[in-house]
C-alpha positions as CSV (number, residue, x, y, z in Angstrom):
1,X,-8.1,23.3,1.7
2,X,-6.0,22.6,4.6
3,X,-4.2,19.7,5.9
4,X,-6.1,20.3,9.4
5,X,-9.7,20.2,8.1
6,X,-8.4,16.8,6.0
7,X,-6.7,15.8,9.0
8,X,-10.1,15.6,10.5
9,X,-11.7,13.6,8.2
10,X,-9.2,11.2,7.6
11,X,-9.0,10.1,11.3
12,X,-12.4,9.9,11.1
13,X,-12.7,7.2,8.2
14,X,-9.7,5.7,9.5
15,X,-11.1,4.9,12.8
16,X,-15.0,4.2,11.7
17,X,-14.4,2.9,8.0
18,X,-11.2,1.4,8.5
19,X,-11.3,0.1,12.3
20,X,-7.7,1.2,13.5
21,X,-7.2,1.7,16.9
22,X,-6.9,4.9,19.2
23,X,-3.5,4.8,19.0
24,X,-2.6,4.3,15.1
25,X,-5.5,7.2,15.3
26,X,-3.4,8.9,17.4
27,X,0.0,8.4,15.6
28,X,-1.7,10.0,12.5
29,X,-2.4,12.9,13.9
30,X,1.1,14.0,15.6
31,X,2.8,12.7,12.1
32,X,0.6,14.4,9.9
33,X,0.1,17.5,11.6
34,X,4.6,18.0,11.8
35,X,4.4,17.0,8.8
36,X,2.5,20.3,7.9
37,X,4.3,22.5,10.8
38,X,7.7,21.6,10.2
39,X,6.8,21.9,6.1
40,X,5.6,25.3,6.8
41,X,2.4,24.3,5.1
42,X,-1.6,24.9,5.6
43,X,-2.8,24.2,2.4
44,X,-3.2,21.2,1.1
45,X,-1.9,22.0,-2.2
46,X,0.9,23.6,-1.4
47,X,2.3,19.4,-1.1
48,X,4.5,18.3,-4.0
49,X,7.6,16.4,-4.3
50,X,10.3,18.6,-3.5
51,X,8.3,19.4,-0.1
52,X,7.9,15.7,0.8
53,X,11.8,15.2,-0.1
54,X,12.8,17.9,1.8
55,X,10.6,16.8,5.2
56,X,12.3,13.4,4.9
57,X,15.8,14.7,4.5
58,X,15.5,17.4,7.5
59,X,14.3,14.2,9.3
60,X,17.6,12.1,8.3
61,X,20.0,14.5,8.7
62,X,19.0,17.3,10.8
63,X,16.6,15.5,13.3
64,X,19.0,12.1,13.0
65,X,16.2,9.9,12.9
66,X,16.7,6.6,13.4
67,X,15.0,4.5,10.2
68,X,12.1,3.0,12.6
69,X,11.2,6.8,12.5
70,X,11.2,7.9,9.0
71,X,9.6,4.3,8.1
72,X,6.6,5.8,10.5
73,X,6.5,8.6,9.0
74,X,6.2,7.0,5.4
75,X,3.9,4.1,6.6
76,X,1.2,7.3,8.1
77,X,1.7,9.9,5.5
78,X,1.8,7.7,2.6
79,X,-1.8,6.2,3.7
80,X,-2.9,9.8,4.2
81,X,-2.2,10.2,0.6
82,X,-3.4,7.6,-0.9
83,X,-6.7,9.1,1.1
84,X,-6.2,12.8,-0.6
85,X,-5.7,11.1,-4.2
86,X,-9.2,9.2,-4.2
87,X,-10.7,11.8,-2.6
88,X,-9.4,14.6,-5.3
89,X,-7.8,16.5,-3.0
90,X,-4.5,15.9,-3.9
91,X,-3.4,14.7,-8.0
92,X,-0.4,12.1,-7.1
93,X,0.7,10.5,-3.6
94,X,4.4,11.8,-4.0
95,X,5.1,8.7,-1.4
96,X,4.1,5.7,-3.8
97,X,7.7,5.4,-5.5
98,X,9.5,6.4,-2.5
99,X,12.7,4.2,-1.4
100,X,13.0,3.4,2.4
101,X,15.9,2.5,4.3
102,X,16.1,-1.0,5.3
103,X,15.2,-1.3,9.2
104,X,18.8,-2.4,11.4
105,X,18.6,-6.1,11.9
106,X,19.4,-5.5,15.1
107,X,18.6,-7.9,18.0
108,X,15.1,-7.5,20.7
109,X,16.4,-6.0,23.8
110,X,16.0,-7.9,26.9
111,X,17.3,-8.4,30.8
112,X,18.4,-11.1,32.1
113,X,17.0,-14.2,34.2
114,X,18.6,-12.7,37.7
115,X,17.5,-9.1,36.7
116,X,14.0,-10.6,35.8
117,X,13.6,-11.9,39.1
118,X,15.0,-9.4,41.2
119,X,12.9,-6.7,39.4
120,X,10.0,-9.1,40.5
121,X,11.0,-9.5,43.8
122,X,11.7,-5.3,44.5
123,X,8.0,-4.9,42.6
124,X,7.0,-7.3,45.9
125,X,9.2,-5.7,48.7
126,X,9.1,-2.0,48.0
127,X,8.3,0.2,51.3
128,X,4.9,0.8,49.7
129,X,2.6,3.3,52.1
130,X,-0.7,0.5,51.5
131,X,-0.5,-3.0,50.9
132,X,-2.7,-2.3,47.9
133,X,0.2,-0.8,46.1
134,X,2.1,-4.2,46.6
135,X,0.2,-6.7,45.4
136,X,-1.4,-4.4,42.4
137,X,2.7,-3.4,41.5
138,X,4.0,-7.1,41.8
139,X,0.4,-8.5,39.4
140,X,1.5,-5.8,36.9
141,X,4.9,-6.7,36.7
142,X,3.8,-10.6,37.1
143,X,1.8,-10.1,33.8
144,X,5.0,-8.5,31.9
145,X,7.1,-10.6,32.5
146,X,5.4,-14.0,32.9
147,X,2.7,-13.7,30.1
148,X,4.3,-10.8,27.6
149,X,1.7,-8.5,27.6
150,X,2.1,-5.2,26.0
151,X,1.6,-1.9,27.7
152,X,-1.4,-0.8,26.9
153,X,-3.1,-4.4,27.2
154,X,-2.3,-4.2,30.6
155,X,-3.7,-1.0,31.1
156,X,-7.3,-2.1,29.1
157,X,-7.5,-5.7,30.6
158,X,-11.2,-5.7,32.2
159,X,-11.7,-7.7,35.4
160,X,-14.4,-9.7,32.9
161,X,-11.1,-10.9,31.1
162,X,-8.7,-13.0,33.9
163,X,-9.5,-15.6,34.8
164,X,-7.5,-17.3,37.6
165,X,-9.4,-20.5,38.2
166,X,-9.1,-21.6,35.0
167,X,-5.5,-19.6,34.5
168,X,-6.0,-18.1,31.2
169,X,-6.2,-14.0,30.2
170,X,-8.3,-13.2,27.4
171,X,-6.7,-10.2,25.1
172,X,-9.6,-8.1,24.1
173,X,-8.7,-6.4,20.8
174,X,-5.0,-6.2,21.3
175,X,-2.4,-5.1,18.5
176,X,-4.2,-5.2,15.3
177,X,-7.4,-5.4,16.4
178,X,-7.3,-9.2,17.3
179,X,-8.5,-11.2,19.9
180,X,-6.1,-14.2,22.3
181,X,-6.3,-16.1,24.6
182,X,-3.0,-17.0,27.1
183,X,-2.2,-18.9,29.6
184,X,-1.0,-18.6,33.2
185,X,0.9,-20.4,35.4
186,X,0.9,-20.8,38.9
187,X,3.3,-18.2,40.1
188,X,1.2,-15.4,37.8
189,X,-2.2,-16.8,38.9
190,X,-0.9,-16.5,42.8
191,X,0.8,-12.7,41.9
192,X,-3.1,-12.2,40.2
193,X,-5.3,-13.6,43.1
194,X,-3.5,-11.6,45.9
195,X,-4.0,-8.9,43.8
196,X,-7.8,-9.6,43.3
197,X,-8.6,-10.1,46.8
198,X,-6.9,-6.9,47.8
199,X,-8.8,-5.1,45.0
200,X,-12.1,-6.5,46.4
201,X,-11.2,-5.1,50.1
202,X,-10.5,-1.8,49.0
203,X,-14.0,-1.5,47.0
204,X,-12.6,-1.1,43.9
205,X,-15.8,-1.5,41.3
206,X,-14.7,0.3,38.3
207,X,-14.4,-2.4,35.1
208,X,-10.7,-2.3,34.5
209,X,-8.6,-4.9,36.2
210,X,-5.7,-2.2,37.7
211,X,-7.0,0.1,39.3
212,X,-5.6,3.6,41.0
213,X,-5.0,3.6,44.4
214,X,-7.1,6.3,45.5
215,X,-10.1,6.3,42.9
216,X,-12.3,3.9,41.8
217,X,-11.0,4.0,38.2
218,X,-8.3,2.4,36.0
219,X,-4.4,2.6,36.3
220,X,-3.3,4.8,33.7
221,X,-0.9,5.3,31.3
222,X,1.2,8.2,33.4
223,X,0.5,6.4,36.5
224,X,3.0,3.2,34.9
225,X,5.5,5.7,33.6
226,X,6.0,7.1,37.2
227,X,5.9,3.4,38.5
228,X,8.2,2.5,36.3
229,X,10.9,5.0,36.9
230,X,10.3,4.4,40.4
231,X,11.6,0.5,40.1
232,X,14.0,1.2,37.3
233,X,15.7,3.8,40.7
234,X,15.5,1.1,43.3
235,X,16.6,-1.8,41.4
236,X,19.5,-0.4,39.3
237,X,18.0,-2.5,35.9
238,X,17.7,-0.6,32.7
239,X,14.3,-1.7,31.2
240,X,11.5,-0.7,29.5
241,X,8.2,-2.3,29.5
242,X,8.5,-3.3,25.8
243,X,11.8,-5.1,26.8
244,X,10.6,-6.9,29.5
245,X,8.1,-8.3,26.9
246,X,11.1,-9.2,24.9
247,X,12.8,-11.1,28.2
248,X,9.7,-13.2,27.9
249,X,9.5,-13.9,24.6
250,X,13.4,-15.3,25.2
251,X,13.3,-16.9,28.2
252,X,9.9,-19.0,26.7
253,X,12.3,-20.1,24.3
254,X,15.3,-21.3,26.8
255,X,12.6,-22.7,28.7
256,X,11.6,-25.4,25.4
257,X,8.5,-23.6,24.3
258,X,8.1,-24.1,21.0
259,X,8.2,-20.9,18.6
260,X,4.6,-21.3,17.1
261,X,2.7,-21.4,20.7
262,X,4.8,-18.6,21.7
263,X,4.0,-16.8,18.6
264,X,0.1,-17.3,20.0
265,X,0.9,-16.4,23.0
266,X,2.8,-12.9,21.8
267,X,-0.3,-12.2,19.6
268,X,2.3,-11.9,16.3
269,X,0.1,-11.9,12.6
270,X,3.4,-13.6,11.6
271,X,5.7,-16.2,13.1
272,X,9.0,-14.5,10.9
273,X,8.3,-12.1,13.7
274,X,8.7,-14.4,16.4
275,X,11.7,-16.1,14.6
276,X,13.8,-13.0,15.8
277,X,13.9,-14.1,19.3
278,X,15.2,-17.4,18.4
279,X,18.5,-15.8,17.5
280,X,18.3,-13.6,20.8
281,X,18.4,-16.6,22.8
282,X,22.1,-18.0,23.1
283,X,21.0,-20.2,25.9
284,X,18.5,-21.6,23.2
285,X,20.9,-21.8,20.0
286,X,23.2,-23.4,22.7
287,X,20.6,-26.2,23.6
288,X,20.6,-26.9,19.6
289,X,23.7,-26.9,18.6
290,X,24.3,-29.7,21.2
291,X,22.2,-31.9,19.3
292,X,24.9,-31.8,16.5
293,X,25.6,-35.7,15.7
294,X,29.2,-35.4,15.8
295,X,28.8,-34.3,19.3
296,X,28.4,-38.3,19.9
297,X,31.8,-39.0,18.5
298,X,34.7,-39.3,20.8
299,X,37.5,-37.2,19.7
């Protein structure tokens, strides 16, 4: 049986039975298709231990994969092969006892507080052709920096999910299919409310919170990419959307937020994921070291 045919069945199973997100389904399709193409095989019966080992060796040696990329392919293929074994398409899951390289323990990259403030200033004062763009774009980047939302969470945000009056944002089915509520401060509320007023004036009625300028539909991933590149060039700040999320977490800790509350706001399944930001914040660590009892002693 062809891998292409099985992939379709597997993705339907993953989406409708396991409940994976659209993004995860897209990853399955992309990585498994690439495995078949790079390995020059079309039939599932052509998969062997040698085929699998050669694929990963090629990735690390010739394609110079990062360890994170290597592990992404592993996590994708091991689930697919497990499904194939369960449904009698493969005799063995050749990745079952596969050795994985350890992830590098690098600190999350962020921008400085001064850069974050400048980015918000540029997002507001950029010479836009329409006032709608000024308020919408400032609101988008305010959400990244004041609430730590992921890119897809911002793009999928619905009008009904934002309650400016009660200072809360409802994230519907975020990463891992988890709902969560994020509080907003007055600065974020001001930015969002300003955008909502302009949105209403522009006659936007679609359910998405952020909309395109000319169409009554949600703001797109490609639109956000263009906006990000425009602001990077205008500000001279090197950043990614995910780096802004890291910036939010680091600034929250430096401001005195406890790790448990931050974990909930970030939507982390395991608080251990959040603790990496403790190491990333030098200011937070300096504040903690000042609590050393011997600091009160006079030399």
